[in-house]
Backbone as CSV, one residue per row, in Angstrom:
resi,resn,N_x,N_y,N_z,CA_x,CA_y,CA_z,C_x,C_y,C_z
1,UNK,0.832,-1.175,0.000,0.000,0.000,0.000,0.881,1.244,0.000
2,UNK,1.636,1.434,-1.001,2.509,2.608,-1.111,1.850,3.673,-1.967
3,UNK,0.596,3.947,-1.713,-0.112,4.947,-2.504,-0.329,6.223,-1.718
4,UNK,-1.528,6.737,-1.845,-1.861,8.011,-1.205,-1.908,7.901,0.303
5,UNK,-2.107,6.707,0.836,-2.187,6.538,2.283,-0.878,6.088,2.912
6,UNK,0.209,6.195,2.198,1.502,5.870,2.792,1.763,6.851,3.936
7,UNK,2.236,6.370,5.081,2.379,7.246,6.251,3.307,8.433,6.031
8,UNK,4.406,8.237,5.333,5.321,9.354,5.102,4.695,10.399,4.184
9,UNK,3.963,9.944,3.193,3.301,10.881,2.281,2.152,11.613,2.968
10,UNK,1.406,10.908,3.818,0.317,11.532,4.561,0.856,12.560,5.550
11,UNK,1.956,12.236,6.228,2.568,13.196,7.154,3.058,14.431,6.409
12,UNK,3.676,14.237,5.263,4.150,15.369,4.465,2.982,16.245,3.994
13,UNK,1.882,15.604,3.611,0.698,16.352,3.196,0.125,17.158,4.361
14,UNK,0.115,16.579,5.559,-0.366,17.300,6.737,0.548,18.479,7.079
15,UNK,1.830,18.324,6.859,2.762,19.429,7.097,2.470,20.577,6.130
16,UNK,2.292,20.256,4.852,1.970,21.295,3.874,0.616,21.936,4.166
17,UNK,-0.360,21.131,4.586,-1.677,21.674,4.943,-1.574,22.572,6.165
18,UNK,-0.696,22.236,7.108,-0.490,23.084,8.271,0.113,24.424,7.900
19,UNK,1.045,24.409,6.975,1.648,25.668,6.511,0.606,26.520,5.791
20,UNK,-0.164,25.897,4.900,-1.199,26.636,4.169,-2.274,27.152,5.127
21,UNK,-2.653,26.336,6.112,-3.648,26.760,7.081,-3.160,27.909,7.939
22,UNK,-1.894,27.868,8.321,-1.344,28.970,9.111,-1.371,30.274,8.321
23,UNK,-0.966,30.214,7.064,-0.994,31.417,6.224,-2.427,31.923,6.073
24,UNK,-3.370,30.999,5.858,-4.762,31.383,5.703,-5.305,32.030,6.976
25,UNK,-5.075,31.376,8.129,-5.683,31.837,9.366,-4.939,32.991,10.039
26,UNK,-3.801,33.376,9.526,-3.110,34.547,10.059,-3.321,35.754,9.157
27,UNK,-3.193,35.569,7.845,-3.222,36.710,6.936,-4.567,36.940,6.249
28,UNK,-5.262,35.896,5.847,-6.466,36.068,5.040,-7.721,36.161,5.904
29,UNK,-7.907,35.192,6.782,-9.059,35.217,7.677,-8.572,34.916,9.089
30,UNK,-8.200,35.931,9.842,-7.590,35.728,11.156,-8.477,34.933,12.117
31,UNK,-7.875,33.887,12.685,-8.564,33.038,13.642,-7.518,32.399,14.554
32,UNK,-7.533,32.710,15.841,-6.575,32.080,16.759,-6.742,30.562,16.823
33,UNK,-7.991,30.089,16.797,-8.240,28.648,16.834,-7.646,27.976,15.600
34,UNK,-7.897,28.536,14.419,-7.407,27.951,13.179,-5.902,27.966,13.063
35,UNK,-5.276,29.070,13.469,-3.816,29.124,13.372,-3.162,28.168,14.364
36,UNK,-3.731,28.044,15.568,-3.192,27.091,16.548,-3.381,25.665,16.064
37,UNK,-4.544,25.373,15.497,-4.808,24.045,14.951,-3.819,23.712,13.840
38,UNK,-3.558,24.665,12.960,-2.646,24.437,11.834,-1.221,24.192,12.306
39,UNK,-0.749,25.012,13.240,0.626,24.862,13.720,0.794,23.556,14.486
40,UNK,-0.162,23.204,15.314,-0.016,21.967,16.087,-0.141,20.736,15.184
41,UNK,-0.951,20.794,14.140,-1.010,19.681,13.187,0.302,19.557,12.418
42,UNK,0.876,20.690,12.059,2.168,20.709,11.362,3.254,20.071,12.234
43,UNK,3.341,20.490,13.478,4.375,19.962,14.380,4.097,18.504,14.714
44,UNK,2.824,18.162,14.922,2.477,16.780,15.222,2.797,15.836,14.078
45,UNK,2.556,16.274,12.852,2.851,15.435,11.692,4.353,15.276,11.482
46,UNK,5.141,16.279,11.859,6.587,16.183,11.693,7.284,15.469,12.837
47,UNK,6.566,15.197,13.916,7.156,14.604,15.112,7.710,13.206,14.865
48,UNK,6.965,12.390,14.146,7.382,11.014,13.878,7.675,10.895,12.392
49,UNK,8.854,10.369,12.075,9.249,10.187,10.682,9.045,8.737,10.276
50,UNK,8.335,8.544,9.191,8.051,7.212,8.675,8.877,7.011,7.424
51,UNK,9.874,6.205,7.517,10.701,5.882,6.366,10.598,4.400,6.107
52,UNK,11.695,3.805,5.755,11.732,2.366,5.587,12.109,1.761,6.923
53,UNK,11.312,0.836,7.388,11.564,0.241,8.702,10.669,0.863,9.756
54,UNK,11.190,0.915,10.975,10.402,1.446,12.083,10.373,2.971,12.061
55,UNK,9.251,3.558,12.466,9.196,5.019,12.580,10.055,5.492,13.751
56,UNK,10.572,6.699,13.650,11.388,7.215,14.738,10.956,8.628,15.090
57,UNK,11.170,8.975,16.348,10.746,10.243,16.908,11.864,11.274,16.777
58,UNK,11.503,12.501,16.446,12.467,13.597,16.381,12.319,14.402,17.663
59,UNK,13.348,14.399,18.528,13.219,15.039,19.843,12.900,16.530,19.800
60,UNK,13.455,17.277,18.853,13.183,18.709,18.776,11.692,18.978,18.580
61,UNK,11.057,18.217,17.714,9.632,18.383,17.490,8.830,18.007,18.737
62,UNK,9.292,17.009,19.488,8.611,16.644,20.735,8.672,17.794,21.731
63,UNK,9.819,18.447,21.831,9.950,19.594,22.735,9.091,20.775,22.269
64,UNK,9.061,21.012,20.976,8.259,22.115,20.440,6.770,21.849,20.675
65,UNK,6.326,20.618,20.453,4.918,20.294,20.671,4.557,20.378,22.150
66,UNK,5.438,19.910,23.024,5.188,20.015,24.460,5.123,21.476,24.899
67,UNK,6.022,22.303,24.382,6.002,23.728,24.718,4.735,24.395,24.191
68,UNK,4.314,24.026,22.996,3.087,24.586,22.429,1.884,24.235,23.283
69,UNK,1.788,22.973,23.693,0.667,22.561,24.537,0.713,23.232,25.903
70,UNK,1.896,23.332,26.488,2.010,23.990,27.796,1.675,25.474,27.715
71,UNK,2.147,26.149,26.694,1.846,27.570,26.549,0.364,27.821,26.292
72,UNK,-0.251,26.974,25.501,-1.679,27.139,25.255,-2.492,26.858,26.518
73,UNK,-2.071,25.849,27.279,-2.737,25.564,28.551,-2.557,26.685,29.553
74,UNK,-1.355,27.230,29.614,-1.099,28.356,30.526,-1.883,29.584,30.102
75,UNK,-1.987,29.823,28.822,-2.772,30.948,28.334,-4.250,30.785,28.651
76,UNK,-4.724,29.562,28.614,-6.121,29.308,28.950,-6.369,29.519,30.444
77,UNK,-5.446,29.023,31.275,-5.585,29.164,32.728,-5.468,30.630,33.149
78,UNK,-4.545,31.354,32.547,-4.330,32.753,32.924,-5.318,33.717,32.278
79,UNK,-6.163,33.216,31.413,-7.155,34.078,30.768,-6.607,34.904,29.631
80,UNK,-5.502,34.477,29.053,-4.883,35.222,27.961,-5.330,34.716,26.587
81,UNK,-6.363,33.903,26.546,-6.886,33.439,25.263,-6.169,32.235,24.706
82,UNK,-5.768,31.314,25.547,-5.114,30.108,25.067,-6.083,29.207,24.314
83,UNK,-5.607,28.528,23.335,-6.415,27.641,22.501,-5.980,26.191,22.714
84,UNK,-6.152,25.694,23.943,-5.694,24.346,24.271,-6.442,23.284,23.470
85,UNK,-7.732,23.487,23.257,-8.513,22.526,22.475,-8.003,22.402,21.047
86,UNK,-7.679,23.522,20.448,-7.149,23.502,19.083,-5.785,22.831,19.042
87,UNK,-4.957,23.095,20.051,-3.630,22.483,20.089,-3.726,20.971,20.283
88,UNK,-4.633,20.529,21.137,-4.809,19.088,21.340,-5.381,18.412,20.101
89,UNK,-6.363,19.040,19.481,-6.967,18.477,18.278,-5.967,18.410,17.127
90,UNK,-5.215,19.478,16.917,-4.236,19.494,15.835,-3.117,18.499,16.042
91,UNK,-2.607,18.405,17.270,-1.527,17.452,17.521,-2.030,16.015,17.427
92,UNK,-3.274,15.783,17.847,-3.847,14.438,17.720,-4.012,14.056,16.256
93,UNK,-4.486,14.980,15.446,-4.621,14.704,14.011,-3.262,14.510,13.348
94,UNK,-2.315,15.390,13.677,-0.990,15.308,13.078,-0.246,14.034,13.447
95,UNK,-0.405,13.600,14.679,0.235,12.354,15.107,-0.576,11.129,14.719
96,UNK,-1.893,11.224,14.868,-2.750,10.057,14.741,-2.983,9.553,13.334
97,UNK,-3.203,10.453,12.397,-3.518,10.002,11.044,-2.357,9.244,10.374
98,UNK,-1.120,9.762,10.412,-0.034,8.967,9.832,0.229,7.667,10.595
99,UNK,0.056,7.695,11.925,0.262,6.464,12.700,-0.806,5.426,12.356
100,UNK,-2.042,5.860,12.200,-3.105,4.944,11.797,-2.797,4.340,10.430
101,UNK,-2.322,5.163,9.513,-1.936,4.664,8.199,-0.793,3.655,8.295
102,UNK,0.169,3.921,9.184,1.288,3.000,9.392,0.798,1.662,9.933
103,UNK,-0.117,1.713,10.899,-0.634,0.482,11.489,-1.453,-0.312,10.484
104,UNK,-2.229,0.381,9.666,-3.025,-0.322,8.646,-2.125,-0.925,7.575
105,UNK,-1.061,-0.215,7.234,-0.114,-0.731,6.243,0.623,-1.928,6.795
106,UNK,0.909,-1.919,8.085,1.641,-3.006,8.726,0.838,-4.294,8.717
107,UNK,-0.482,-4.200,8.818,-1.339,-5.393,8.877,-1.521,-6.059,7.522
108,UNK,-1.326,-5.312,6.443,-1.534,-5.899,5.123,-0.297,-6.580,4.613
């Protein structure tokens, strides 16, 4: 199953969609929820690299995603307009969709 659902290709597509979404939600139609969702999906999709063999984690992306989640949570607690829900949703999508594709590919 090395087609459109290949995990590395899906992760790369999510990274490009995150970049396009960030540009859209910052410059064209400003939305804090949308820009946070786009950035966290971008970082989440880049966190795990799927090549040949086992996937591996990139530590820098793990630190960036953890900092993003902590800052959004702190902003929510302090009343500064944190978008923790968007950060959790984006990181779950960015991490989950390529991993699901990897697991489905592994079973076939």
